[in-house]
C-alpha positions as CSV (number, residue, x, y, z in Angstrom):
1,X,-42.7,-23.7,-58.6
2,X,-41.3,-20.3,-57.2
3,X,-41.3,-17.3,-58.5
4,X,-37.8,-17.3,-58.5
5,X,-37.5,-20.8,-60.1
6,X,-39.6,-19.7,-63.0
7,X,-37.1,-16.4,-63.6
8,X,-35.0,-17.4,-67.1
9,X,-31.4,-17.6,-66.8
10,X,-30.3,-14.2,-68.5
11,X,-32.5,-12.4,-66.3
12,X,-30.7,-13.9,-63.3
13,X,-27.2,-11.6,-61.9
14,X,-24.6,-14.1,-60.3
15,X,-23.3,-11.8,-57.1
16,X,-19.9,-13.4,-55.9
17,X,-20.2,-15.5,-53.3
18,X,-18.3,-14.5,-50.0
19,X,-15.8,-17.8,-48.0
20,X,-18.0,-17.6,-45.1
21,X,-21.3,-18.7,-48.3
22,X,-19.1,-21.0,-50.1
23,X,-18.3,-23.0,-46.9
24,X,-22.5,-22.9,-45.8
25,X,-23.0,-24.3,-49.4
26,X,-20.4,-26.6,-49.1
27,X,-21.7,-27.8,-45.5
28,X,-25.2,-28.0,-46.9
29,X,-24.7,-30.4,-50.2
30,X,-22.6,-32.7,-47.4
31,X,-26.2,-33.0,-45.4
32,X,-28.1,-33.7,-48.6
33,X,-25.9,-36.0,-49.6
34,X,-25.9,-38.3,-46.1
35,X,-29.5,-37.6,-45.7
36,X,-30.4,-38.9,-49.7
37,X,-28.0,-42.1,-48.8
38,X,-30.0,-42.9,-45.8
39,X,-33.8,-42.3,-47.5
40,X,-34.8,-45.7,-47.9
41,X,-36.0,-47.1,-52.0
42,X,-39.5,-49.2,-52.3
43,X,-39.7,-51.7,-55.3
44,X,-42.6,-52.1,-57.3
45,X,-44.6,-54.4,-54.7
46,X,-43.9,-52.2,-52.0
47,X,-41.2,-54.4,-50.9
48,X,-37.8,-52.9,-49.5
49,X,-35.3,-53.9,-51.3
50,X,-32.0,-55.4,-49.4
51,X,-29.4,-52.7,-48.7
52,X,-26.1,-52.9,-48.6
53,X,-23.5,-50.2,-46.4
54,X,-21.9,-48.3,-48.2
55,X,-17.6,-49.0,-48.2
56,X,-15.8,-46.2,-46.2
57,X,-13.0,-45.6,-48.8
58,X,-16.3,-44.4,-51.1
59,X,-17.5,-42.3,-48.5
60,X,-13.5,-40.8,-47.8
61,X,-13.1,-40.4,-51.1
62,X,-16.0,-38.1,-51.3
63,X,-15.5,-36.4,-48.2
64,X,-12.0,-35.5,-48.6
65,X,-12.3,-32.8,-51.6
66,X,-14.7,-31.0,-49.6
67,X,-12.4,-30.9,-46.6
68,X,-9.7,-30.0,-48.7
69,X,-11.7,-27.2,-50.5
70,X,-12.3,-26.5,-46.9
71,X,-8.7,-26.1,-45.7
72,X,-8.0,-24.1,-49.0
73,X,-10.5,-21.3,-48.3
74,X,-9.7,-21.2,-44.6
75,X,-6.1,-20.9,-45.5
76,X,-6.5,-18.2,-48.0
77,X,-8.6,-16.1,-45.3
78,X,-6.0,-16.2,-42.8
79,X,-2.9,-15.3,-45.4
80,X,-4.5,-12.0,-46.1
81,X,-5.5,-10.0,-43.7
82,X,-6.0,-5.3,-43.5
83,X,-4.9,-3.0,-41.2
84,X,-6.7,0.5,-40.6
85,X,-5.7,3.6,-41.4
86,X,-4.5,4.1,-37.4
87,X,-3.3,0.9,-36.7
88,X,0.0,-1.1,-37.9
89,X,1.0,-4.8,-37.5
90,X,3.2,-6.7,-36.2
91,X,4.4,-10.0,-37.6
92,X,5.4,-12.8,-35.2
93,X,6.8,-15.8,-37.3
94,X,7.4,-18.5,-34.9
95,X,7.3,-16.8,-31.5
96,X,9.7,-14.1,-32.8
97,X,9.3,-10.6,-34.1
98,X,9.1,-10.2,-38.0
99,X,8.5,-6.7,-39.1
100,X,6.1,-4.1,-38.5
101,X,3.0,-3.6,-41.6
102,X,1.4,0.0,-42.1
103,X,-2.1,0.6,-43.1
104,X,-3.0,-1.4,-46.0
105,X,-4.0,-5.1,-47.5
106,X,-1.4,-7.5,-46.6
107,X,-0.3,-11.1,-46.7
108,X,1.0,-13.5,-43.9
109,X,1.9,-17.3,-43.4
110,X,-1.6,-18.9,-42.3
111,X,-0.4,-20.9,-39.3
112,X,3.2,-19.6,-38.6
113,X,2.8,-15.8,-38.2
114,X,0.6,-14.4,-35.5
115,X,-0.9,-11.0,-36.2
116,X,-0.9,-8.4,-33.5
117,X,-2.8,-5.1,-34.4
118,X,-1.5,-2.2,-32.3
119,X,-3.4,1.5,-32.6
120,X,-0.4,3.7,-32.7
121,X,-3.2,7.1,-33.0
122,X,-5.1,6.7,-29.7
123,X,-4.4,9.2,-27.4
124,X,-3.9,7.0,-24.3
125,X,-4.0,8.9,-20.7
126,X,-4.2,8.2,-17.1
127,X,-5.5,10.2,-14.8
128,X,-4.1,10.9,-10.8
129,X,-6.1,11.9,-8.0
130,X,-9.6,12.1,-10.4
131,X,-11.2,10.5,-12.7
132,X,-13.7,11.7,-16.2
133,X,-16.9,10.3,-15.2
134,X,-18.3,11.8,-18.7
135,X,-16.4,12.8,-21.5
136,X,-17.6,15.4,-23.8
137,X,-18.0,18.9,-23.8
138,X,-18.6,19.6,-20.8
139,X,-16.8,16.7,-18.6
140,X,-17.8,15.7,-15.2
141,X,-15.0,14.7,-12.6
142,X,-15.3,12.4,-9.4
143,X,-12.8,13.3,-7.2
144,X,-13.9,11.2,-4.1
145,X,-11.9,8.9,-3.1
146,X,-8.5,9.6,-4.7
147,X,-7.0,11.0,-2.1
148,X,-4.4,8.5,-1.9
149,X,-2.8,9.2,-5.3
150,X,-3.1,12.7,-5.0
151,X,-1.4,14.0,-1.3
152,X,2.3,14.4,-1.6
153,X,4.5,15.8,0.9
154,X,6.7,18.9,0.0
155,X,10.4,19.9,0.9
156,X,9.3,22.2,3.5
157,X,7.1,19.2,4.9
158,X,3.6,20.8,4.2
159,X,0.8,18.5,2.9
160,X,-0.7,19.6,-0.8
161,X,-3.6,17.9,-3.1
162,X,-1.8,17.7,-6.5
163,X,-4.3,16.4,-9.8
164,X,-2.6,15.7,-12.9
165,X,-3.1,13.8,-16.5
166,X,-0.8,12.2,-18.7
167,X,-1.0,11.4,-22.1
168,X,0.9,8.9,-24.3
169,X,0.8,7.2,-27.8
170,X,2.5,4.6,-28.8
171,X,5.3,4.9,-30.9
172,X,7.0,1.3,-30.9
173,X,4.2,-1.1,-31.7
174,X,6.9,-4.6,-30.9
175,X,8.1,-2.9,-27.9
176,X,4.8,-2.0,-26.8
177,X,3.3,-5.8,-27.6
178,X,6.4,-8.0,-26.0
179,X,8.7,-5.8,-23.7
180,X,6.6,-4.1,-21.0
181,X,3.3,-6.9,-19.9
182,X,1.3,-4.0,-18.6
183,X,2.2,-0.4,-20.1
184,X,-0.8,1.1,-19.0
185,X,0.4,0.0,-15.1
186,X,4.4,0.7,-15.4
187,X,2.9,4.3,-16.8
188,X,0.4,4.9,-14.2
189,X,3.0,3.8,-11.1
190,X,6.3,5.4,-12.8
191,X,4.1,9.0,-13.1
192,X,3.3,8.3,-9.1
193,X,6.8,8.0,-8.4
194,X,8.7,10.3,-10.0
195,X,5.6,13.3,-9.6
196,X,6.7,12.5,-5.5
197,X,9.7,12.9,-5.6
198,X,9.8,15.8,-7.6
199,X,7.5,17.5,-5.6
200,X,8.9,16.2,-2.1
201,X,12.2,18.1,-3.5
202,X,10.7,21.6,-4.2
203,X,8.8,23.9,-1.5
204,X,5.2,24.3,-0.7
205,X,4.6,27.6,-2.2
206,X,7.2,27.1,-5.9
207,X,5.1,24.1,-6.2
208,X,1.6,26.0,-5.9
209,X,3.2,28.9,-8.6
210,X,5.2,26.9,-11.1
211,X,2.9,24.4,-12.6
212,X,4.1,24.5,-15.8
213,X,7.9,24.1,-14.6
214,X,6.7,21.2,-12.9
215,X,5.4,19.4,-15.3
216,X,7.8,20.0,-18.0
217,X,10.2,18.3,-15.2
218,X,8.2,15.2,-14.5
219,X,7.6,14.7,-18.0
220,X,10.9,15.2,-19.3
221,X,11.9,12.5,-16.6
222,X,9.0,10.2,-17.0
223,X,10.1,9.9,-20.6
224,X,13.8,8.8,-19.5
225,X,12.3,6.1,-17.6
226,X,10.1,4.8,-19.4
227,X,12.8,4.7,-22.1
228,X,14.7,2.6,-19.8
229,X,12.2,-0.1,-19.5
230,X,11.8,-0.5,-23.1
231,X,7.4,0.9,-23.1
232,X,7.9,1.5,-26.9
233,X,5.6,4.6,-26.2
234,X,6.1,8.6,-26.0
235,X,4.5,11.1,-23.7
236,X,2.2,13.8,-25.3
237,X,1.9,16.4,-22.0
238,X,1.8,16.0,-18.8
239,X,-0.8,18.8,-17.2
240,X,-1.4,19.5,-13.7
241,X,-5.1,20.0,-13.7
242,X,-4.9,20.9,-10.0
243,X,-2.6,22.1,-6.9
244,X,-4.4,23.0,-4.0
245,X,-4.0,22.8,-0.2
246,X,-6.2,19.5,2.0
247,X,-9.4,20.8,2.7
248,X,-9.0,20.5,6.8
249,X,-6.4,23.2,6.0
250,X,-7.7,25.6,3.2
251,X,-8.8,28.1,5.8
252,X,-5.6,28.2,7.2
253,X,-3.9,28.5,4.1
254,X,-5.9,31.1,3.1
255,X,-5.6,33.2,5.9
256,X,-2.0,32.8,5.2
257,X,-2.4,34.0,1.2
258,X,-4.4,37.5,2.5
259,X,-1.5,37.9,4.6
260,X,1.4,37.0,2.3
261,X,-0.8,39.7,-0.3
262,X,-1.3,42.3,2.4
263,X,2.4,42.2,2.7
264,X,3.3,41.9,-0.5
265,X,1.2,45.1,-1.5
266,X,3.1,47.0,1.1
267,X,6.0,46.3,0.0
268,X,5.3,47.0,-3.9
269,X,3.7,50.6,-2.2
270,X,7.0,51.4,-0.3
271,X,8.9,50.6,-3.8
272,X,7.4,52.3,-5.3
273,X,7.5,55.4,-3.1
274,X,11.6,54.4,-2.7
275,X,11.7,54.7,-6.6
276,X,9.6,58.2,-6.8
277,X,11.7,59.9,-3.9
278,X,15.1,58.7,-3.4
279,X,15.7,59.4,-7.3
280,X,14.8,62.6,-6.9
281,X,16.6,63.6,-4.0
282,X,19.9,61.5,-6.2
283,X,18.9,64.3,-8.8
284,X,18.5,67.1,-6.4
285,X,22.2,66.6,-4.6
286,X,24.1,65.7,-8.2
287,X,22.7,69.4,-8.8
288,X,23.9,71.0,-5.9
289,X,27.1,68.7,-6.2
290,X,27.5,69.9,-9.9
291,X,26.7,73.5,-9.0
292,X,29.4,73.9,-6.4
293,X,31.7,72.2,-8.8
294,X,30.6,74.7,-11.1
295,X,30.8,77.9,-8.5
296,X,34.7,76.5,-7.6
297,X,35.8,76.6,-11.2
298,X,34.6,79.7,-11.8
299,X,35.8,81.5,-8.8
300,X,39.4,80.2,-9.1
301,X,39.3,81.0,-12.9
302,X,38.0,85.1,-11.7
303,X,40.5,84.7,-9.0
304,X,43.4,83.9,-11.3
305,X,42.4,85.9,-14.3
306,X,42.6,88.9,-11.6
307,X,45.5,87.8,-10.7
308,X,47.2,87.5,-13.9
309,X,45.8,91.1,-14.8
310,X,47.4,92.5,-11.5
311,X,50.7,90.5,-12.6
312,X,50.7,92.6,-15.8
313,X,49.9,95.7,-14.3
314,X,52.7,95.5,-12.0
315,X,55.2,94.9,-15.6
316,X,54.0,97.8,-17.2
317,X,54.0,99.8,-13.5
318,X,57.7,98.8,-13.4
319,X,58.7,100.1,-16.7
320,X,56.7,103.3,-16.7
321,X,55.2,104.2,-13.6
322,X,53.9,107.8,-14.7
323,X,52.1,106.7,-17.4
324,X,50.2,103.9,-15.9
325,X,49.4,105.9,-12.5
326,X,47.8,108.1,-14.9
327,X,46.6,105.7,-17.0
328,X,44.8,103.3,-13.8
329,X,43.6,107.0,-13.1
330,X,42.0,107.4,-15.7
331,X,40.5,104.3,-16.7
332,X,39.2,104.1,-12.6
333,X,37.4,107.8,-13.1
334,X,35.9,106.3,-16.6
335,X,34.1,103.6,-14.6
336,X,33.3,105.8,-11.3
337,X,32.3,109.1,-12.6
338,X,28.9,108.0,-15.1
339,X,27.3,106.6,-11.5
340,X,28.2,109.2,-9.6
341,X,25.8,112.3,-8.5
342,X,27.4,115.0,-7.0
343,X,31.5,116.0,-8.2
344,X,34.1,117.7,-6.2
345,X,36.4,119.7,-7.1
346,X,39.7,120.2,-4.4
347,X,42.6,122.6,-4.9
348,X,45.1,122.9,-1.8
349,X,45.5,126.6,-2.8
350,X,42.0,127.1,-2.8
351,X,40.0,127.2,0.7
352,X,36.4,126.6,-1.0
353,X,34.9,123.8,-3.4
354,X,35.0,125.1,-6.7
355,X,31.2,124.5,-8.9
356,X,31.2,122.2,-11.8
357,X,29.2,122.7,-14.7
358,X,27.1,119.8,-15.5
359,X,27.6,120.0,-19.8
360,X,25.3,116.9,-19.9
361,X,22.3,117.1,-22.1
362,X,18.7,116.9,-20.0
363,X,20.2,117.8,-16.3
364,X,21.0,121.2,-14.9
365,X,24.5,122.2,-13.2
366,X,25.5,120.7,-10.2
367,X,24.8,123.0,-7.0
368,X,27.6,124.7,-5.7
369,X,28.8,122.5,-2.2
């Protein structure tokens, strides 16, 4: 006897058997059963007793319960299924869509319900103009042999090399499984069609300098086309990796770019000079104009004031001529005399000038002239 047979029953630990182990045990019992029926039994004298063939009904009565047990186990195994956290399950009942199950343990009707599992968290992608050789932290790309995907014609009849990537996830699993036969190929064909149409309606320079707007336009139109097909997917991103002219025209393209950069530099310098000089000249001109307006207004106001003063004096003169004349004479002398160095007093009855004694402090008398 083996050590396992010598172990006492209370020392054994019975583990629950899996359905596979139960089926294997049943098959082994069947094999043992049929092998025992085939063994010949010898009598006391060594002569073989006459063998009698077993009845088919007796064999069927022994095998049928075993078959029923196997069918029940298989049915129970088919009725229970598990959905992973990143998946959903689509159930078809007799070929028609029945329901969509979420992650967890679920039941279905065996032999009637068919289960299809779809990963709705996985981000699927399509690459155009290149292929990722070794994805990872340092991804390497292979661009050779994919020029037919990337070469496009712009609106100004120039050839451009465009490489882009489309990423999408499944948002309606039942449509993804049964509405379109090959969703991946549909995404590829529609992406090329939409991208070529949009690039073909744009100029070469616009495509080179507006890749973000180009990607947004492609994503919007591509999502609309996929919704019309009822593909059951949602675009995550459309990103243009590389937009360049073909290799054969790159030298000429670089020369054109250099000339364009020089032109832009000269234009910027001219605009800088214009912004510095023209506003200053405009300001100076405006200052001169404002000063001339102020000068004109001052002269006009002064003339009006003098005219008004003269008219007032004339009015007073007409009312009292002698008094006005004397007052005007005195006011004029008061204004003029402080700046006069020599004073002459003339009298019509005297032949020679009279000396005027200067009584101002610090000055001597004026000489006689």
